[in-house]
N, C-alpha and C positions, 0 to 999 in steps of 0.2 A: 505493501500499500504505500504511496506516494505520500509526502507530507502535506499536499495541499489536499488532498481527499479527506487524510486522517484530521486536520484541521477543520475541514468542511462539515463532517461527519459528527465531530464531538462538541463545536462551539458552542452549540446552544445549551447542551447540559453545562458547561464550564460556566457560562455567563449566568445561568440560573444559580450555581453554586455561588458565584461571586456574590449575586444579588444578596442572595440568603444570608451570606455572611457579613455582608454590610448592614444587613438589619440587624443582626445580633449585635454587632459591634458598636451600631448606634443605640441600641435600645436595650441592650440585655435579655437576660434568657425569659423576661415575664412578655417580651412580644412574641412569644412562642408559644405553640401547643403541640399536641401529640402527632397530627397528622405532621405538621411542618419539620419536627424533629426527625420523625421516618424518612420523609423525603430528605433531608439533610444526610441522615446516614445512609441512604441509597445513592445518594451522589456523590458521597465521599468514597465510597469504596468503589464504586468505576471509576472515578477518578484517580484513584489511588493505582488501579489496573491500568488507565492510560499514562502514568506516570511511569511505569513499569515496561510497558510498550515503547514508550519515547526512549528509554534509557538504551535499550536494548538498538533500534532503529534510528534515533534521529540524536545522537550526541554531537555536542558543540554547539545546538541552536539554541535560540531564545525561546522557543517553544517549551525545550527541556527545563528552562529556567524559570517559565511562567509556572510550569507544572507543578514544580518544586515548591513555591512560593504559596500556589494555592492549596495543594495538599497539607502546607505545613499551617495555613491560618485556619483551616478547618479540623486539623487535629488538634489545634489549640482549643478551639471553641469546644468540641466535644469532648476532651478529657481534663477541661480545666476544672481544678476543684472550685467548690462553691466556698467563697469567702464571707465572714459575716461583717456584716456593715450595720451601723445605726439607721441607715436609711432603709437597708432592707429588712430590716426588723420591724421597724414603724409600716412599711408596705404589707409585711405580713400580716400584723394584726389589724392595720386600717382597711386593708382590703380584701386580701385572701381568707381570713376566717370568715367576715361576713357572707362573702360570696360563697363559700362552701355551704355553710347553712342555708343561705336561701336556694342554694341548687337542690336541696334535699328536704325541702319543707314538709313532704309527705312523711319520711321518716320521722321527723321530728313530732308531725301530729299524730303518729302510730305510738311514740314512744310516750306522749302525752294520755294517749288513749288507755294503753295498759297500764299507766299507773293510776290514774282516776277511777280504772276500772278495780284494781285493787283498793284503792280507798274506799269506794263503793260497797264492795263486798266486806270488807272491814266493818264497815259499820252496821251492815245487815247480820253480818255474824254475832256481832255481842248484842244486837237487838233479839235476835233469836235465841241465843244462849249465852249467858256471859263468860261462862266457862272457856271459850271459844279464845278469850284473851291469853289464856296461859299457853297457848300452840306458841306464841310469839313474843311475848313481854316477859321479862326476867321477874323471878318471885319479889326481887325487893322493890320494884317499879309497882307490882299489883299491890303487894302490902302497903305502901304508901298510898297510891290512889284510894284503897278501901278505907284506909284510915283519915282521908280527907285532906292529906298534906300532898303539895308537889315535891317528888322525887328529887328535883334539879338543887334545890335549896341543899340538901345534905351533901351532895358532890361539890358544888362551889364552894361551902365552907372549909372544905377539907383540903381539896386541891386547889393551890394557885393559881391565878386566871392565866399567866402565860403557858404554865405546863398545861390547863385544860385546853387553850386554844391551840395549842400543837396538837393535842391530841383528837381534838374534834375534827380539825381541818384534815388530818393524816387519814381518821377514818373515812371520813366523806370523801376524800380524793380517791381511796382505796375503792370504795363501793364505785364511785364515777366509772374508775379504770377497768373496774371489772365488768360493768355493765357495756362499755366500748370492748373489750377484748372477748366479751361474750358472744360477739358478733360472727366469731370464729366457730362457734357451734350451730350455725346456721340461725342464730337468732333467739335459741333457746335459753340458754343463760341468761341473755339480756333481757328477754320479755320475763324471767323469773325474779330478776334482781329488780326490775321496774315493781312488778306485780306485790313481790316481797314487801318493800318498801311503802308502797301506796295501801298495801293491807294493815300493815303497821300503824300508818297514821290515822287509818280510818278507825281503828281498834282503841287506839289513845283518845282521839277525840270522843268517841262514843262513851267511853267509860268515864272519862273527865264529866263528861255534861251530864251521867247519871250520878256521879257523887259530889256535883257542885263544885268541879275545879275547872270549868271551861273557861271563866274569866282568867283564872291566872295562868292557865294554858295561853290562851291568844296571848294574854300581854306578854307570855315567856319568847313565843316563837314568832310575833311580827316583824321584830328587827330584823331577824336573818332568813325567816322562812321561805319567803318568796324565790329570794336568791338561791339558796340551796338546793329547792327544790328544782327550780327553772334548770341549775347547774346539771343536775343529775338527769334530768329529762333531755337536755340536749347529748351529753354523754350515751344515753341510751338510743338516742336517735344515729349517733354516730355507729353506734352496734348493730343498728338496724341496715346502715348503708353497707357496712361490711358484710351482712347475710344476705343483702340483695345481690351482690357482687358474686356471690357464692351459688345461688339459688337461682338468678337471672342474669347469666353472663352476656346473655344476646350474641352478637356476632365475635364477640372476644374468647379465648380460652378461660378459664376460671382463673387462673394464675392471673391474667393479663388485666383480667376486669378486677380482681384483687387488688393488684398496683396501682389502676387507674383511679377505683373509688376510695382505695385506701388511703390516698393522700387528702380529699376531701372530709374522710371521716377524723383523720388523725389532728386536722385543722381545728374540726368540731370538737374533740376530746381535749384539746389543749386549752381551749379557753374556758373550759369548767375548772381547771386548776386554780387561777387566780379569783374566780368566783368563789370557791370553796374555802381558798385562805381567807379570803374577805368575811365570809359568813361565819366561819369559824372563830375569827377574831370577836365579831361582834356576839356571836353565842358565850362567847367565854367572859368577854368583859361588860358590855351595854345589857343585854338579854335578861342577867341575873341581879344587876344594879338597880338602884332605886329612881330609876330616870322617869320623867312622866310618861303616862304610856301614848299620849298625842306624837311624843318626840319618837318613841319606839315603831309606832304606827306609819309617820312621816318617813321616818329613815329605811324601814322597810318597803315600804312603797317607792322610795326614789331610788334605791338600788337596784330593785329588781325591775322599775322602767327603765332604768338607765343601760341595765344589761339588754334589753328586748330593743330597746331603741337604737342601740348600737348595732345588735346583730342584723337588724332588718333595714336599717336606713343609712349604714355608714359604707364606704368601699364603692370602687368603681364599680360599673357594669361589666359582665364577663365578655369579653372580644370573643364573638363565636366564629369568626372568619381567620382562615388563615393567612397570614400575612404574605403578601405576593408582590 
């Protein structure tokens, strides 16, 4: 094959590869999507083969130098390590996390449904037979409720608030991460964790209402409860995203679908961590303290509202089209 024929045959692919590299170099990885990267990888391999052919048949030509430079640019972009930057971190929280949640609102909805179903059944179970509470609540909690006292007072009078806050948010984060990781069980563990936590909430509410502690319970949980439950529901939604990738991979293989959807699920699970840390600190420092009830209610509604407003209304719209 003559040099002229070789150039005419392959020039469109080289030009396309140059254009794609220019997009990445100007805008960074955020300008790309899955199909773009697949195309880039395909062109890179083909151009590498062109370089090997040129090294054999067209030594000493400017074409060989051009192909060397083009392949080197592509290699540097495909295999470059991810570098941490403050701008990238801010973009991750400002854009990528809210985008991931809005992309999977159906999973969030199912997570909330399972949690609320558990709550409703917990209320109904205690209404039908009070002994159902012993299935899920510890004996010391039951004894406190039966005697007409909130069980939280004894805990926070013995354990210092910093220690309590660490225990609380660590425990809650463990629940949230289990709900997320439970998606690998095709969603069964995720659904069970959501249902169990909702059931426990329903049982506690019904028992406290029956023994005159509903007001004290509401005063205690209003500061942190909405934020805490919201974070667990979001983590459960992340677990259902993972489960959907396994159950309904579409045209992808299960591993590819899991890799694709898993990125969104991880982003959804990550945002639950700072939310649960905040909720744990409030539960330890503010909820048991003698702050006015209106202050706790306002704090709880504000934190819960800010959490959902952030997820629903921040972040740029997802670019659906492949850069051309």
